[in-house]
C-alpha positions as CSV (number, residue, x, y, z in Angstrom):
1,M,372.5,313.3,160.4
2,T,371.3,316.0,158.1
3,R,373.2,319.2,158.0
4,T,371.3,322.4,157.1
5,P,372.7,325.8,156.5
6,G,373.9,327.4,159.7
7,S,374.3,324.2,161.6
8,F,378.0,324.2,161.8
9,A,379.9,321.0,162.4
10,T,379.8,320.1,166.0
11,G,382.7,321.7,167.9
12,T,384.2,323.4,165.0
13,G,382.1,326.5,164.4
14,A,383.1,326.2,160.7
15,Q,380.9,326.8,157.7
16,L,380.7,324.3,154.7
17,V,381.2,326.1,151.4
18,L,380.8,324.7,147.9
19,A,383.2,326.4,145.5
20,S,381.0,325.7,142.4
21,A,378.1,327.2,140.6
22,S,377.0,323.7,139.4
23,P,373.3,322.9,140.5
24,R,374.2,319.3,140.0
25,R,377.0,319.4,142.7
26,L,374.6,321.1,145.1
27,D,371.9,318.5,144.6
28,L,374.4,315.7,145.0
29,L,375.5,317.1,148.4
30,R,371.9,317.5,149.4
31,Q,371.3,313.9,148.6
32,I,373.5,312.8,151.4
33,G,372.2,315.3,153.8
34,L,374.7,318.1,153.3
35,T,373.5,321.7,152.5
36,P,376.4,324.2,152.3
37,D,376.2,327.3,154.2
38,R,377.4,329.1,151.1
39,V,377.8,328.4,147.4
40,I,380.4,330.6,145.8
41,A,381.5,330.1,142.1
42,A,385.4,330.2,141.7
43,D,386.6,332.8,139.4
44,I,389.6,331.2,137.8
45,D,391.0,330.5,134.4
46,E,389.9,326.9,133.5
47,S,392.0,326.7,130.3
48,P,394.1,323.5,130.2
49,M,397.9,324.1,130.0
50,Q,399.6,323.1,126.8
51,G,400.2,319.3,127.0
52,E,398.5,319.0,130.3
53,L,397.0,315.4,130.8
54,P,393.4,314.9,132.0
55,R,394.3,313.7,135.5
56,A,396.6,316.5,136.2
57,Y,394.2,319.1,134.8
58,A,391.3,317.8,137.0
59,L,393.4,317.9,140.2
60,R,394.8,321.3,139.3
61,M,391.2,322.7,138.7
62,A,389.7,321.3,141.9
63,E,392.6,322.7,144.0
64,E,392.6,326.0,142.3
65,K,388.9,326.4,142.8
66,A,389.0,325.5,146.4
67,D,392.1,327.8,147.0
68,A,390.4,330.7,145.3
69,V,387.3,330.6,147.3
70,A,389.1,329.7,150.6
71,S,391.4,332.7,150.2
72,S,388.5,335.0,149.7
73,L,386.9,334.1,153.0
74,D,387.9,335.5,156.5
75,V,385.6,333.2,158.5
76,P,386.2,329.6,159.7
77,A,385.1,327.5,156.8
78,L,385.7,324.2,154.9
79,V,385.6,324.7,151.2
80,I,384.8,322.0,148.7
81,G,386.2,322.4,145.2
82,A,385.6,319.9,142.4
83,D,386.3,319.4,138.7
84,T,385.1,316.8,136.3
85,V,387.0,316.0,133.1
86,V,385.9,313.7,130.2
87,A,388.8,312.2,128.4
88,A,389.3,310.2,125.3
89,G,392.6,308.7,125.8
90,R,395.0,311.6,126.6
91,R,392.6,314.1,125.0
92,I,390.6,316.4,127.3
93,L,387.1,317.1,125.8
94,P,385.8,320.5,126.1
95,K,382.6,321.6,127.9
96,A,380.1,321.9,125.2
97,E,378.9,325.5,125.0
98,D,377.4,325.3,121.6
99,A,375.7,322.5,119.4
100,P,378.7,322.0,117.0
101,T,381.0,321.3,119.9
102,A,378.5,318.9,121.5
103,R,378.2,317.1,118.2
104,R,381.9,316.7,117.8
105,C,382.2,315.3,121.3
106,L,379.4,312.8,120.8
107,S,380.8,311.8,117.5
108,L,384.2,311.1,119.2
109,L,382.5,309.2,122.0
110,S,380.2,307.1,119.9
111,G,380.7,303.3,120.1
112,R,383.8,303.6,122.4
113,R,384.9,303.8,126.1
114,H,386.0,307.0,127.7
115,S,387.2,308.1,131.1
116,V,385.6,310.5,133.4
117,L,387.8,311.9,136.1
118,T,386.4,314.0,139.1
119,A,388.8,315.6,141.5
120,V,387.6,316.9,144.9
121,T,389.6,319.2,147.1
122,L,388.7,320.2,150.7
123,R,390.6,323.3,151.8
124,P,390.1,325.0,155.1
125,T,390.2,328.8,155.4
126,A,393.0,330.4,157.3
127,A,390.5,331.2,160.0
128,W,389.8,327.6,160.7
129,T,393.0,326.1,162.0
130,Q,391.6,322.7,162.8
131,G,390.9,321.9,159.2
132,R,393.0,319.8,157.0
133,A,393.5,320.1,153.3
134,S,393.0,317.0,151.2
135,T,392.4,316.0,147.6
136,R,391.2,312.9,145.9
137,I,390.5,311.9,142.3
138,V,388.0,309.2,141.1
139,S,388.3,307.8,137.6
140,S,385.3,306.0,136.1
141,T,385.0,304.3,132.7
142,V,381.8,305.0,130.5
143,A,380.9,303.4,127.1
144,F,378.3,304.7,124.7
145,S,376.6,302.5,122.2
146,R,377.3,303.5,118.6
147,L,375.1,306.5,117.8
148,T,373.3,306.9,114.6
149,P,373.1,310.4,113.1
150,R,369.4,310.5,114.1
151,Q,370.3,309.6,117.8
152,T,373.0,312.2,117.9
153,E,370.6,314.8,116.6
154,A,368.1,313.8,119.2
155,L,370.6,314.3,122.0
156,I,371.6,317.6,120.6
157,A,367.9,318.7,120.4
158,A,367.3,317.6,124.0
159,G,369.7,320.4,125.1
160,D,370.9,318.9,128.4
161,W,374.5,318.8,127.0
162,Q,374.9,322.6,127.5
163,G,377.9,323.4,129.7
164,K,378.7,319.7,130.2
165,A,382.2,318.2,129.8
166,G,382.2,315.9,126.9
167,G,378.9,317.2,125.5
168,Y,376.5,315.0,127.5
169,A,374.8,314.6,130.9
170,I,374.8,311.0,132.1
171,Q,371.7,311.9,134.4
172,G,369.9,313.1,131.3
173,H,368.9,311.9,127.8
174,A,372.4,310.3,127.2
175,A,371.6,307.7,129.8
176,A,369.6,305.8,127.1
177,F,372.9,305.2,125.2
178,V,375.3,304.4,128.1
179,R,376.0,300.6,127.7
180,F,378.6,300.3,130.4
181,L,379.8,302.2,133.5
182,S,382.5,301.2,135.8
183,G,383.4,303.4,138.9
184,S,381.4,306.2,140.5
185,Y,378.0,307.3,139.0
186,S,377.8,310.3,141.1
187,G,381.5,311.1,140.2
188,V,380.4,311.0,136.5
189,V,377.5,313.4,137.3
190,G,379.9,315.8,139.0
191,L,380.8,314.7,142.7
192,P,381.8,311.3,143.9
193,L,379.6,311.1,147.1
194,F,381.4,308.2,148.7
195,E,384.9,309.8,148.6
196,V,383.4,313.2,149.5
197,A,381.8,311.6,152.7
198,Q,385.0,309.8,153.6
199,M,387.0,313.0,153.3
200,L,384.6,314.8,155.6
201,R,384.8,312.0,158.1
202,G,388.5,312.6,158.3
203,Q,388.0,316.3,159.4
204,D,387.2,317.4,162.9
205,G,383.6,317.6,163.8
206,D,380.5,315.9,162.9
207,W,380.1,316.9,159.3
208,I,378.4,313.8,158.3
209,A,377.2,310.5,159.8
């Protein structure tokens, strides 16, 4: 079953809405035959709270994104909110918006394992009473080889770190330095597809095969 925009889940009349401006998440949904009826970026403060741990932060962000978009809609819809956090121990690494930040992240991750946590929330709008709210979090472990200064600068020059948590994109140039991954590859990219599919199967209607 492939779901295209406007083909509401059988028997529900509800839209599927992705609460994210990430093209990676949209591409991942399309990979399993799901094209949202709407894509709406959630306008929320994404700053971690003082002392907030990575798991709690990822869960809070996914829920707040889904809640913000769901509350803005007055039509029957199921909203998908997600957030991906790269963590070195208890430390939340930032989204790299400039080269110095990406360089600091890569230096910290070089030669060691780190965690990538992606939380997903499904939130029905008030207009869709059959929907059920649910949240899951998937934790994966990634290890980089030890990066030489030349390799680090090559990754910076490639540019696909921009806007990425932890300063790298596993589906990009950094893949050449990932020596170990345990968990969900799609979760590291930005959306754990198996878990999303399972969550949708738990909702009323034929959202996915």
